[in-house]
Short mmCIF file of the C-alpha atoms (twelve columns), coordinates in Angstrom:
data_MODEL
# 
_entry.id   MODEL 
# 
loop_
_atom_site.group_PDB 
_atom_site.id 
_atom_site.type_symbol 
_atom_site.label_atom_id 
_atom_site.label_alt_id 
_atom_site.label_comp_id 
_atom_site.label_asym_id 
_atom_site.label_seq_id 
_atom_site.Cartn_x 
_atom_site.Cartn_y 
_atom_site.Cartn_z 
_atom_site.pdbx_PDB_model_num 
ATOM 1   C CA . MET A 1   0.000   0.000  0.000   1 
ATOM 2   C CA . SER A 2   1.304   3.456  -0.859  1 
ATOM 3   C CA . LEU A 3   -0.071  6.932  -0.281  1 
ATOM 4   C CA . ASN A 4   0.125   10.140 -2.282  1 
ATOM 5   C CA . ILE A 5   0.801   13.573 -0.778  1 
ATOM 6   C CA . ASN A 6   -2.885  14.418 -0.544  1 
ATOM 7   C CA . GLN A 7   -3.651  11.170 1.284   1 
ATOM 8   C CA . ILE A 8   -0.739  11.726 3.670   1 
ATOM 9   C CA . ASP A 9   -1.990  15.229 4.457   1 
ATOM 10  C CA . GLU A 10  -5.527  13.970 5.109   1 
ATOM 11  C CA . TYR A 11  -4.194  11.111 7.248   1 
ATOM 12  C CA . MET A 12  -2.092  13.542 9.311   1 
ATOM 13  C CA . THR A 13  -5.072  15.858 9.798   1 
ATOM 14  C CA . ALA A 14  -7.193  12.945 11.038  1 
ATOM 15  C CA . LEU A 15  -4.414  11.820 13.392  1 
ATOM 16  C CA . VAL A 16  -4.054  15.295 14.915  1 
ATOM 17  C CA . THR A 17  -7.827  15.610 15.322  1 
ATOM 18  C CA . ASN A 18  -7.940  12.247 17.078  1 
ATOM 19  C CA . ALA A 19  -4.959  13.142 19.296  1 
ATOM 20  C CA . ARG A 20  -6.628  16.400 20.336  1 
ATOM 21  C CA . GLY A 21  -9.768  14.528 21.360  1 
ATOM 22  C CA . LEU A 22  -7.746  11.947 23.280  1 
ATOM 23  C CA . ILE A 23  -5.851  14.684 25.123  1 
ATOM 24  C CA . ARG A 24  -9.080  16.520 26.020  1 
ATOM 25  C CA . GLU A 25  -10.580 13.301 27.379  1 
ATOM 26  C CA . SER A 26  -7.343  12.489 29.191  1 
ATOM 27  C CA . GLU A 27  -7.422  15.878 30.919  1 
ATOM 28  C CA . LEU A 28  -11.019 15.305 32.029  1 
ATOM 29  C CA . LEU A 29  -10.142 11.900 33.455  1 
ATOM 30  C CA . PHE A 30  -7.110  13.361 35.205  1 
ATOM 31  C CA . LYS A 31  -9.255  16.034 36.861  1 
ATOM 32  C CA . LYS A 32  -11.558 13.256 38.087  1 
ATOM 33  C CA . LYS A 33  -8.500  11.462 39.545  1 
ATOM 34  C CA . SER A 34  -8.788  8.607  37.038  1 
ATOM 35  C CA . TYR A 35  -5.040  8.603  36.564  1 
ATOM 36  C CA . ALA A 36  -4.538  5.206  34.912  1 
ATOM 37  C CA . ARG A 37  -7.164  5.857  32.246  1 
ATOM 38  C CA . SER A 38  -5.879  9.399  31.760  1 
ATOM 39  C CA . TYR A 39  -2.362  8.082  31.226  1 
ATOM 40  C CA . THR A 40  -3.582  5.489  28.724  1 
ATOM 41  C CA . LEU A 41  -5.392  8.065  26.594  1 
ATOM 42  C CA . SER A 42  -2.434  10.454 26.657  1 
ATOM 43  C CA . HIS A 43  -0.145  7.573  25.669  1 
ATOM 44  C CA . ILE A 44  -2.357  6.779  22.682  1 
ATOM 45  C CA . ALA A 45  -2.336  10.471 21.728  1 
ATOM 46  C CA . ARG A 46  1.476   10.417 21.766  1 
ATOM 47  C CA . GLU A 47  1.416   7.504  19.341  1 
ATOM 48  C CA . GLU A 48  -1.009  9.326  17.046  1 
ATOM 49  C CA . LEU A 49  1.331   12.331 16.917  1 
ATOM 50  C CA . ALA A 50  4.318   10.068 16.309  1 
ATOM 51  C CA . LYS A 51  2.473   8.631  13.296  1 
ATOM 52  C CA . CYS A 52  2.304   12.191 11.955  1 
ATOM 53  C CA . GLN A 53  6.071   12.463 12.190  1 
ATOM 54  C CA . ILE A 54  6.531   9.196  10.317  1 
ATOM 55  C CA . LEU A 55  4.100   10.266 7.591   1 
ATOM 56  C CA . TYR A 56  5.664   13.720 7.372   1 
ATOM 57  C CA . GLY A 57  9.058   12.125 6.746   1 
ATOM 58  C CA . ALA A 58  7.601   9.902  4.025   1 
ATOM 59  C CA . GLY A 59  5.944   12.906 2.406   1 
ATOM 60  C CA . ARG A 60  9.158   14.933 2.431   1 
ATOM 61  C CA . ARG A 61  10.976  12.036 0.757   1 
ATOM 62  C CA . MET A 62  8.264   11.879 -1.901  1 
ATOM 63  C CA . ILE A 63  8.435   15.633 -2.567  1 
ATOM 64  C CA . ALA A 64  12.230  15.392 -2.825  1 
ATOM 65  C CA . GLY A 65  11.828  12.690 -5.473  1 
ATOM 66  C CA . MET A 66  13.209  9.954  -3.258  1 
ATOM 67  C CA . ASP A 67  11.762  6.466  -3.011  1 
ATOM 68  C CA . VAL A 68  9.640   5.636  0.003   1 
ATOM 69  C CA . ASN A 69  9.743   2.119  1.389   1 
ATOM 70  C CA . TRP A 70  6.002   1.849  2.014   1 
ATOM 71  C CA . LYS A 71  6.211   -1.631 3.484   1 
ATOM 72  C CA . GLN A 72  8.634   -0.377 6.142   1 
ATOM 73  C CA . THR A 73  6.676   2.858  6.667   1 
ATOM 74  C CA . MET A 74  3.394   0.998  7.216   1 
ATOM 75  C CA . LYS A 75  5.147   -1.367 9.634   1 
ATOM 76  C CA . ARG A 76  6.502   1.611  11.590  1 
ATOM 77  C CA . LEU A 77  3.000   3.122  11.759  1 
ATOM 78  C CA . ARG A 78  1.776   -0.040 13.511  1 
ATOM 79  C CA . ASP A 79  4.807   -0.640 15.738  1 
ATOM 80  C CA . HIS A 80  4.408   0.858  19.226  1 
ATOM 81  C CA . LYS A 81  8.129   0.937  19.973  1 
ATOM 82  C CA . SER A 82  8.923   2.670  16.673  1 
ATOM 83  C CA . LYS A 83  6.252   5.329  17.264  1 
ATOM 84  C CA . LEU A 84  7.439   6.070  20.786  1 
ATOM 85  C CA . ASN A 85  11.081  6.224  19.642  1 
ATOM 86  C CA . HIS A 86  10.063  8.836  17.057  1 
ATOM 87  C CA . GLU A 87  8.200   10.839 19.655  1 
ATOM 88  C CA . THR A 88  11.041  10.644 22.185  1 
ATOM 89  C CA . ILE A 89  13.689  11.718 19.672  1 
ATOM 90  C CA . SER A 90  11.514  14.567 18.447  1 
ATOM 91  C CA . ASN A 91  10.889  15.812 22.000  1 
ATOM 92  C CA . ALA A 92  14.590  15.569 22.821  1 
ATOM 93  C CA . ALA A 93  15.397  17.669 19.752  1 
ATOM 94  C CA . LEU A 94  12.797  20.275 20.764  1 
ATOM 95  C CA . CYS A 95  14.252  20.458 24.272  1 
ATOM 96  C CA . PHE A 96  17.757  20.797 22.861  1 
ATOM 97  C CA . ILE A 97  16.811  23.761 20.674  1 
ATOM 98  C CA . GLY A 98  14.694  25.317 23.414  1 
ATOM 99  C CA . GLY A 99  11.281  24.440 21.999  1 
ATOM 100 C CA . ASP A 100 8.056   24.571 23.939  1 
ATOM 101 C CA . LEU A 101 6.693   21.155 24.924  1 
ATOM 102 C CA . SER A 102 3.655   22.483 26.773  1 
ATOM 103 C CA . PRO A 103 0.208   21.140 25.838  1 
ATOM 104 C CA . LYS A 104 -0.539  24.494 24.242  1 
ATOM 105 C CA . ASN A 105 2.261   23.977 21.704  1 
ATOM 106 C CA . ARG A 106 0.670   23.885 18.252  1 
ATOM 107 C CA . THR A 107 3.657   22.506 16.339  1 
ATOM 108 C CA . MET A 108 1.944   19.286 15.296  1 
ATOM 109 C CA . THR A 109 -1.410  20.906 14.612  1 
ATOM 110 C CA . LEU A 110 0.142   23.276 12.079  1 
ATOM 111 C CA . MET A 111 2.286   20.635 10.369  1 
ATOM 112 C CA . ARG A 112 1.548   20.744 6.659   1 
ATOM 113 C CA . PHE A 113 3.623   20.212 3.565   1 
ATOM 114 C CA . PRO A 114 5.279   23.452 2.502   1 
ATOM 115 C CA . VAL A 115 3.272   24.830 -0.378  1 
ATOM 116 C CA . ASN A 116 6.391   26.041 -2.169  1 
ATOM 117 C CA . LEU A 117 7.522   22.421 -2.608  1 
ATOM 118 C CA . LEU A 118 4.350   21.376 -4.398  1 
ATOM 119 C CA . PRO A 119 4.225   21.883 -8.166  1 
ATOM 120 C CA . ARG A 120 2.207   25.017 -8.992  1 
ATOM 121 C CA . GLY A 121 -0.919  24.367 -10.964 1 
ATOM 122 C CA . SER A 122 -1.187  20.797 -9.731  1 
ATOM 123 C CA . HIS A 123 -4.373  19.733 -8.022  1 
ATOM 124 C CA . TYR A 124 -2.301  18.966 -4.890  1 
ATOM 125 C CA . TYR A 125 -1.171  22.597 -4.756  1 
ATOM 126 C CA . GLU A 126 -4.726  23.923 -5.058  1 
ATOM 127 C CA . GLU A 127 -6.116  21.407 -2.562  1 
ATOM 128 C CA . THR A 128 -3.331  22.146 -0.089  1 
ATOM 129 C CA . ILE A 129 -3.984  25.887 -0.256  1 
ATOM 130 C CA . HIS A 130 -7.722  25.300 0.191   1 
ATOM 131 C CA . ARG A 131 -7.245  22.837 3.065   1 
ATOM 132 C CA . ARG A 132 -4.755  25.123 4.818   1 
ATOM 133 C CA . ALA A 133 -7.152  28.077 4.584   1 
ATOM 134 C CA . ASN A 134 -9.987  25.965 5.992   1 
ATOM 135 C CA . HIS A 135 -7.764  24.571 8.743   1 
ATOM 136 C CA . GLN A 136 -6.585  28.014 9.827   1 
ATOM 137 C CA . SER A 137 -10.120 29.379 9.896   1 
ATOM 138 C CA . ASP A 138 -11.135 26.358 12.033  1 
ATOM 139 C CA . GLN A 139 -8.320  27.214 14.450  1 
ATOM 140 C CA . THR A 140 -9.570  30.755 14.981  1 
ATOM 141 C CA . ALA A 141 -13.249 29.806 15.328  1 
# 
């Protein structure tokens, strides 16, 4: 199974939406002192965000004209250890450069393929612009 850029972008959007919901529910459970369930939901949210990182890397390789090993990528998307390694390395890099790891950090929610790397005039370019405009207006609403 392989994905195109548009499918990767849609997949990432769905993952971030799901992670947001999991985090909201985790916070509610935490406030009700349901710590084990809260932890479980936040752990699942971490894995959802790690999937975004894996997909983002595959998309960047595609845009750069490099081959993507889809069999390996799909395996990594299902492998818990691989997802958590991605998330841990990413967080370590953010800490190293002084990034903000607070829950209010919107790094993953704004992750999109850079429009300037998509061929102008292609339907991916137009769809990306449209989706980004809709996403940003959803953020402010």
